[in-house]
C-alpha positions in Angstrom: 7.6 34.5 52.2 9.2 32.5 49.3 8.0 29.2 50.9 4.5 30.6 51.2 4.4 31.7 47.6 5.8 28.3 46.4 3.2 26.4 48.5 0.4 28.5 47.2 1.6 27.8 43.6 1.7 24.1 44.2 -1.8 24.1 45.7 -3.2 26.1 42.8 -1.5 23.8 40.2 -2.9 20.7 42.0 -6.4 22.2 42.1 -6.2 23.1 38.4 -5.2 19.5 37.4 -7.9 17.9 39.5 -10.5 20.3 38.3 -10.0 19.3 34.6 -12.9 17.3 33.1 -11.5 14.3 31.3 -14.2 14.8 28.6 -12.5 18.1 27.8 -9.5 16.3 26.4 -10.0 16.2 22.6 -9.3 13.0 20.7 -7.8 13.8 17.3 -10.4 13.3 14.6 -7.9 13.0 11.8 -4.5 11.3 12.0 -2.2 11.7 9.1 1.3 10.6 8.3 3.5 8.9 5.8 7.0 8.2 4.5 8.8 9.4 1.4 11.7 7.2 0.4 14.4 7.7 -2.2 16.7 4.7 -3.0 19.7 4.6 -5.3 22.1 1.9 -6.3 25.2 2.1 -8.6 27.8 -0.4 -9.7 30.8 0.3 -12.0 33.1 -2.3 -13.6 36.1 -1.6 -15.7 38.5 -4.4 -16.8 37.1 -6.5 -13.9 38.2 -10.1 -14.6 35.4 -11.7 -12.4 32.9 -10.0 -14.7 30.1 -7.5 -14.2 28.1 -4.9 -16.0 28.0 -1.2 -14.9 24.5 -0.1 -13.9 22.7 2.6 -12.0 19.2 2.5 -10.6 17.0 4.7 -8.5 13.5 4.5 -7.0 11.1 6.8 -5.1 8.2 5.7 -3.0 5.4 7.2 -0.9 3.4 5.3 1.8 0.8 7.7 3.3 -2.1 7.1 5.7 -4.9 9.5 6.5 -7.4 8.1 9.0 -10.6 9.4 10.6 -12.0 8.3 14.0 -14.9 9.9 15.8 -17.4 8.1 18.1 -18.8 5.2 16.1 -17.3 6.1 12.8 -13.9 5.0 11.4 -12.4 5.8 8.0 -8.9 4.4 7.1 -7.1 5.4 3.9 -3.7 4.3 2.6 -2.0 5.5 -0.6 1.0 3.7 -1.9 3.0 5.0 -4.9 6.3 3.7 -6.2 8.4 4.3 -9.3 11.9 3.1 -10.2 14.3 3.1 -13.1 17.4 1.0 -14.0 20.0 1.8 -16.6 22.3 -1.0 -17.5 25.3 -0.2 -19.7 24.5 -0.3 -23.5 20.8 -1.0 -22.8 17.7 1.1 -22.8 16.3 2.4 -19.5 14.0 0.0 -17.9 11.5 0.1 -15.1 12.4 -1.5 -11.8 9.2 -0.5 -10.0 5.8 1.0 -10.9 2.8 1.0 -8.6 -0.1 3.2 -7.6 -2.7 2.0 -5.1 -5.4 3.5 -2.9 -7.1 1.5 -0.1 -10.1 2.9 1.7 -12.4 1.4 4.4 -15.3 3.2 6.0 -16.7 1.6 9.2 -19.7 2.1 11.5 -19.3 0.5 15.0 -21.4 -2.6 15.4 -20.1 -4.4 18.6 -16.8 -4.9 20.2 -14.1 -4.8 17.5 -16.6 -5.2 14.7 -17.8 -2.6 12.3 -20.3 -2.5 9.4 -18.0 -1.5 6.5 -17.7 -0.4 2.9 -14.4 -0.6 1.1 -12.7 0.6 -2.0 -9.5 -0.6 -3.6 -8.0 0.9 -6.7 -4.6 0.1 -8.3 -2.8 0.6 -11.6 0.7 1.7 -12.8 2.1 5.0 -14.1 3.6 4.1 -17.5 4.3 1.3 -20.0 7.6 -0.5 -20.2 10.2 2.1 -21.2 12.4 -0.5 -23.0 11.5 -0.2 -26.7 12.6 -3.7 -27.4 10.4 -5.3 -24.7 7.6 -2.7 -24.6 4.6 -4.5 -23.0 0.9 -4.0 -23.1 0.6 -2.1 -19.8 0.0 1.6 -19.4 -1.7 4.0 -17.1 -5.2 2.6 -16.3 -4.4 -0.3 -18.6 -4.9 -2.4 -16.7 -6.7 -0.6 -13.9 -8.4 -2.5 -11.1 -11.3 -1.2 -9.0 -13.1 -3.1 -6.2 -16.0 -1.8 -4.0 -18.3 -3.6 -1.7 -20.1 -3.7 1.7 -19.0 -6.1 4.4 -17.8 -6.4 8.0 -14.6 -5.0 9.5 -12.8 -6.4 12.5 -10.5 -3.7 13.7 -8.4 -3.9 16.9 -6.3 -0.9 16.0 -5.1 1.1 13.0 -2.3 -1.5 12.7 -4.4 -4.6 12.9 -7.6 -5.1 10.9 -9.5 -7.6 8.7 -12.2 -6.7 6.3 -14.6 -9.3 4.8 -16.8 -8.2 1.8 -18.9 -11.0 0.4 -20.6 -8.9 -2.2 -17.8 -7.1 -4.0 -18.0 -5.7 -7.5 -14.7 -5.6 -9.4 -14.0 -3.7 -12.6 -10.9 -4.2 -14.8 -10.1 -1.4 -17.2 -7.9 -1.7 -20.3 -7.1 0.2 -23.5 -9.3 -1.6 -26.0 -6.9 -0.7 -28.8 -4.3 -3.0 -27.2 -6.5 -6.1 -26.7 -5.1 -9.2 -28.3 -6.8 -11.0 -31.2 -8.7 -14.1 -30.1 -7.3 -13.8 -26.6 -8.4 -12.2 -23.3 -6.4 -9.2 -22.2 -6.2 -9.2 -18.4 -9.5 -11.0 -18.6 -11.1 -8.4 -20.9 -12.4 -9.7 -24.2 -11.1 -8.5 -27.5 -12.4 -5.1 -28.5 -13.8 -4.3 -25.1 -12.4 -1.9 -22.5 -13.9 -3.3 -19.2 -14.6 -6.6 -17.5 -17.1 -6.9 -14.6 -16.7 -9.5 -11.8 -18.8 -10.1 -8.7 -17.4 -12.0 -5.8 -16.0 -12.1 -2.2 -13.0 -10.0 -1.1 -11.0 -10.2 2.1 -8.3 -7.9 3.1 -5.9 -8.1 6.1 -3.5 -5.4 7.3 -1.0 -6.0 10.1 1.9 -3.7 11.1 4.3 -4.3 14.0 7.8 -3.7 15.2 10.2 -6.6 14.7 12.6 -4.9 17.1 13.7 -1.3 17.9 13.8 0.8 14.7 12.6 -2.1 12.5 9.0 -2.2 11.4 7.2 -4.8 9.3 4.0 -4.0 7.3 1.9 -6.8 5.8 -1.0 -6.4 3.4 -2.8 -9.5 2.2 -5.8 -9.6 -0.1 -7.9 -12.5 -1.5 -10.6 -12.3 -4.2 -12.9 -15.0 -5.7 -15.1 -14.3 -8.6 -18.5 -16.0 -8.2 -19.4 -15.6 -11.9 -16.4 -17.5 -13.3 -14.0 -20.1 -11.9 -14.5 -19.2 -8.2 -11.9 -21.8 -7.2 -9.2 -19.6 -8.9 -8.6 -17.2 -6.0 -6.7 -14.1 -6.7 -4.0 -13.4 -4.1 -2.0 -10.2 -3.5 0.5 -10.1 -0.7 2.9 -7.2 0.1 5.5 -7.0 2.8 7.4 -3.8 3.6 10.3 -3.9 6.1 11.8 -0.6 7.1 15.1 -0.4 9.1 15.6 3.1 10.4 19.3 3.9 10.8 18.6 7.5 11.9 16.0 10.1 11.3 16.7 10.5 7.6 18.5 7.3 6.4 16.9 3.9 6.3 17.2 0.5 4.6 14.1 -1.0 3.1 12.9 -4.3 1.8 9.7 -4.5 -0.3 8.4 -7.9 -1.4 5.2 -8.5 -3.4 3.7 -11.6 -4.9 0.5 -11.8 -7.0 -1.5 -14.7 -8.4 -4.1 -13.6 -10.9 -4.8 -16.1 -13.7 -6.4 -13.5 -15.8 -3.1 -11.7 -16.0 -0.6 -14.5 -15.8 -1.0 -18.2 -15.0 1.6 -18.3 -12.3 3.1 -16.3 -9.5 4.3 -12.7 -10.2 6.9 -11.5 -7.7 8.6 -8.2 -7.1 11.4 -7.4 -4.7 13.2 -4.1 -4.0 16.0 -3.7 -1.5 17.9 -0.5 -1.0 19.5 2.0 1.3 18.2 5.5 0.9 16.9 8.8 2.2 13.8 8.5 4.4 11.5 11.5 5.2 8.5 11.3 7.5 5.6 13.8 7.0 
């Protein structure tokens, strides 16, 4: 009797599985996920003959994606926010990191991996320099950068895509009260609060695993202004390496380099290394 009941159950289960229509399986329309990271470093020196200055630093960061995919439509969004502070003995508190950026690409399927696209990129920082002796000209939305434009998107997956936008409008925002006499302020003329540029923008995103529990994220953007010195191409490259020790602890390396002759005639670089608490959400 038990064998008969077991056989009947197996036949019913087999029939149920084969009767399922593959089209009934729903593909998630929205995929969301991100990482919150808290890093801290501390060094203490007391009568240390080799030398050294006591210091403590901490930083928090958010890297969050929310993406939409349904039929021929694709919409990828990434928000990156980071802020860090450093306190060196007998000195004012200084920033060690400050970044706020939103990247968004809307795509309509064309053919193969190609999409007609429209993109938006916005970036700024949260505060000015907290060091009273070296307080700089930057502040929230000063400068602020906004790029929008139509183009073509090649997207193999959410982790590998290239967007080309040959008709990109770019706006640079500043606090006009901080503009420098007889000098451009992040490219904005004295007494003005905005600068308009029109050019070509390309953006590449590639994320992959270097090995188990170690991922590498690369974000590379180029921009050339048709209206002025198109040969001076703006470059912005960011690399994020995350080494997961366990579910909550990770080691991170963030490296960024920027070339923008309106801001600084040379390479700007930023590097943050730390061991901290990692939370996925």
